[in-house]
C-alpha positions as CSV (number, residue, x, y, z in Angstrom):
1,M,0.2,-0.2,0.1
2,K,1.6,3.3,-0.9
3,I,0.8,6.3,1.4
4,T,1.0,9.7,-0.3
5,T,0.9,13.2,1.3
6,E,-0.7,15.9,-0.2
7,V,-0.8,19.3,1.2
8,T,-4.0,21.0,0.4
9,E,-4.4,25.0,-0.1
10,R,-6.1,24.9,3.2
11,D,-3.3,23.1,5.1
12,K,-0.8,25.8,3.7
13,K,-2.9,28.6,5.0
14,L,-3.1,26.9,8.5
15,L,0.8,26.4,8.5
16,L,1.3,30.0,7.3
17,F,-0.9,31.6,10.0
18,M,0.8,29.4,12.6
19,A,4.3,30.6,11.5
20,V,3.0,34.0,11.6
21,F,1.5,33.3,14.9
22,V,4.5,31.8,16.4
23,I,7.0,34.7,14.8
24,V,4.3,37.2,16.4
25,V,4.6,35.5,19.9
26,V,8.3,35.3,19.8
27,F,8.8,38.9,18.5
28,G,6.4,40.1,21.3
29,F,7.9,38.1,24.0
30,F,11.4,38.5,23.4
31,I,11.1,42.2,21.7
32,I,8.0,44.0,22.5
33,R,7.9,42.7,26.3
34,P,11.2,43.8,27.4
35,L,10.7,47.1,25.4
36,A,7.5,47.6,27.4
37,E,9.0,46.9,30.7
38,T,11.8,49.1,30.1
39,D,9.5,52.0,29.1
40,A,7.5,51.5,32.1
41,A,10.8,51.7,34.4
42,L,11.8,54.8,32.3
43,K,8.4,56.3,33.0
44,D,8.8,55.5,36.8
45,E,12.5,56.7,36.7
46,L,11.3,60.0,35.1
47,V,8.4,60.8,37.7
48,M,10.8,59.8,40.6
49,Q,13.4,62.2,38.9
50,E,10.5,64.9,38.6
51,D,9.5,64.4,42.2
52,M,13.4,64.9,43.3
53,Q,13.6,67.8,41.4
54,L,10.4,69.5,42.9
55,R,11.9,68.6,46.3
56,T,15.3,70.1,45.4
57,Q,13.4,73.4,44.2
58,Q,11.2,73.4,47.4
59,K,14.5,73.2,49.4
60,L,16.2,75.7,47.6
61,M,13.5,78.1,48.2
62,L,13.2,77.1,51.9
63,L,17.1,77.6,52.1
64,S,16.8,81.0,50.8
65,S,14.1,81.9,53.1
66,V,16.1,80.2,56.2
67,E,19.2,82.2,55.0
68,A,17.4,85.4,55.0
69,N,15.8,84.7,58.5
70,V,19.3,84.0,60.0
71,E,20.8,87.2,58.5
72,K,18.1,89.3,59.9
73,T,18.3,87.4,63.3
74,E,22.2,88.0,63.5
75,E,21.7,91.6,62.7
76,E,19.1,92.0,65.5
77,L,21.4,89.9,67.5
78,D,24.4,92.3,66.8
79,A,22.2,95.3,67.6
80,A,20.8,93.9,70.9
81,A,24.5,92.8,71.8
82,K,25.6,96.5,71.4
83,E,23.6,97.1,74.6
84,F,25.9,95.0,76.7
85,Y,29.3,95.0,77.8
86,P,32.0,92.7,76.6
87,V,33.1,90.0,79.3
88,M,35.1,91.9,81.5
89,K,37.1,91.1,84.6
90,S,36.5,92.0,88.2
91,Q,39.1,94.7,88.0
92,E,37.4,96.2,85.1
93,I,33.9,96.4,86.4
94,D,35.6,98.1,89.4
95,K,37.3,100.6,87.3
96,L,34.0,101.3,85.5
97,L,32.0,101.9,88.6
98,T,34.5,103.9,90.6
99,E,35.0,106.2,87.5
100,I,31.1,106.7,87.4
101,V,31.1,107.7,91.3
102,L,34.3,109.8,91.0
103,K,32.6,111.8,87.8
104,W,30.0,113.0,90.3
105,G,32.5,114.0,93.0
106,L,31.2,111.3,95.5
107,D,33.0,109.2,97.9
108,P,33.1,105.6,97.0
109,K,33.0,103.9,100.6
110,Q,32.8,100.1,99.5
111,L,32.3,98.1,96.3
112,T,31.6,94.3,96.4
113,I,31.7,92.3,93.2
114,Q,30.6,88.9,92.6
115,M,31.4,87.3,89.1
116,P,29.4,84.9,87.2
117,E,30.1,81.5,87.2
118,S,28.7,80.7,84.1
119,E,26.3,82.0,81.3
120,M,22.7,82.8,81.9
121,I,19.6,83.3,80.1
122,L,18.5,87.0,80.1
123,E,15.1,88.1,79.7
124,P,15.8,91.6,78.4
125,F,14.7,94.5,81.0
126,Y,13.6,98.0,80.4
127,A,14.3,99.7,83.7
128,S,12.1,102.8,84.0
129,Q,13.0,105.9,85.8
130,A,9.6,105.8,87.8
131,A,11.0,102.3,89.4
132,L,14.2,103.9,90.4
133,E,12.5,106.6,92.2
134,E,10.0,104.3,93.8
135,A,13.0,102.4,95.0
136,L,14.8,105.2,96.4
137,S,11.8,106.5,98.0
138,Q,11.1,103.3,99.8
139,A,14.7,102.9,100.8
140,A,14.4,106.5,102.4
141,V,11.2,105.4,104.3
142,Q,12.7,102.0,105.5
143,G,16.3,102.9,106.1
144,E,18.9,100.4,105.3
145,E,16.2,97.7,104.3
146,E,17.2,96.4,100.8
147,Q,14.8,97.2,97.9
148,T,14.3,95.0,95.0
149,D,13.5,96.6,91.4
150,S,10.2,95.2,90.3
151,T,10.8,96.0,86.6
152,Q,9.4,93.0,84.6
153,A,11.1,91.2,81.6
154,A,10.0,91.4,78.0
155,A,9.2,88.5,76.0
156,A,12.3,87.5,73.8
157,S,15.5,85.7,75.3
158,F,19.1,86.3,74.6
159,Y,21.9,83.5,75.4
160,G,25.5,83.9,76.2
161,I,24.7,86.5,78.6
162,Y,26.8,87.0,82.0
163,A,25.7,88.8,84.9
164,A,28.0,90.2,87.4
165,Q,26.5,91.3,90.8
166,A,27.8,94.3,92.6
167,E,27.1,96.1,95.7
168,L,28.6,99.9,95.8
169,I,28.0,102.1,98.9
170,V,28.9,105.6,98.3
171,K,28.9,108.9,100.5
172,G,28.3,112.4,99.6
173,D,25.4,115.0,99.0
174,R,22.1,113.2,98.8
175,M,20.7,115.1,95.7
176,V,24.0,114.2,93.9
177,M,23.8,110.6,94.7
178,E,20.3,110.4,93.3
179,Q,21.3,112.2,89.9
180,M,24.0,109.6,89.7
181,A,21.7,106.9,90.3
182,D,19.4,108.4,87.8
183,E,22.3,108.5,85.1
184,I,22.8,104.9,85.6
185,S,19.3,104.0,85.3
186,E,18.8,106.0,82.1
187,D,22.3,105.9,80.4
188,Y,23.9,102.6,81.5
189,P,21.5,100.2,79.7
190,A,23.8,97.3,80.8
191,I,23.8,98.5,84.1
192,R,20.3,97.2,86.1
193,I,19.8,98.8,89.6
194,T,18.1,95.9,91.5
195,G,18.1,97.7,95.0
196,A,18.7,100.8,96.5
197,A,19.0,102.0,100.3
198,W,19.3,105.2,102.2
199,G,21.8,105.4,105.2
200,R,23.8,107.8,107.3
201,E,27.5,107.7,108.5
202,I,28.6,109.4,111.7
203,N,32.1,110.6,111.8
204,S,33.9,111.8,114.7
205,L,37.1,114.1,114.2
206,R,39.4,115.5,117.1
207,D,40.0,119.3,116.4
208,E,42.7,121.5,117.5
209,R,41.6,121.6,121.1
210,G,41.4,117.8,121.2
211,E,37.5,117.9,121.5
212,Y,35.5,115.5,119.3
213,I,33.4,116.8,116.4
214,S,30.7,114.6,114.9
215,S,29.2,115.0,111.4
216,A,26.8,113.0,109.5
217,N,27.0,112.0,106.0
218,D,24.2,110.5,103.7
219,T,25.1,107.3,102.1
220,L,23.5,105.3,99.4
221,R,24.0,101.6,98.8
222,L,23.0,100.4,95.3
223,Q,22.9,96.8,94.4
224,M,23.4,96.4,90.5
225,E,23.7,93.6,87.8
226,I,26.4,94.2,85.1
227,Y,25.3,92.4,81.9
228,M,28.1,91.1,79.7
229,Y,27.9,89.5,76.4
230,K,30.1,86.7,74.9
231,R,29.2,85.7,71.5
232,D,30.8,82.5,69.9
233,K,32.4,82.9,66.8
């Protein structure tokens, strides 16, 4: 028996279709699919880069704003720091206060200075003339009892401030001593009068005949804080 194979026209079309289908599948799987995956990855990368660019632009804008604020704060800090003395030694504070007393022709009887051990946080003060007058008035009534200035602090705070405590006792004309205290309160913003007390000093001197003559002098005891500012560079 002889078997013969005959390819009909229908079989040719079917084989052609199968060949085209295989080519399309192979082309799609090995070429189109990788390209599509690469395209999707590139789109994701593009979105990520755009997001990163947007964040970078926002950070640059924020940086400019921060730099402007820092510069403004530095200027305000420099302006505020001018109101304070640089950090001084006790001898320099002694010299400063003694010169003020001698300028008014008064006699400095005693000066005690307590230097700061560390920096402090200072809420800025604005001592008024009325507060000083009230302290002096109360001191006159209550004698040697210490009076504390009730001036309240402002809202802002400064760091790197050192406050030295000083107690000064001067002798002389009462009116002149009041004027000196007024000047310290008004013209020396870095010196704060925290207490004031009036007193009297009795002196006895022997005259040429050997007799003792007594004299009384007014004294003023001022308690002060001297503020110094040290800025770290």
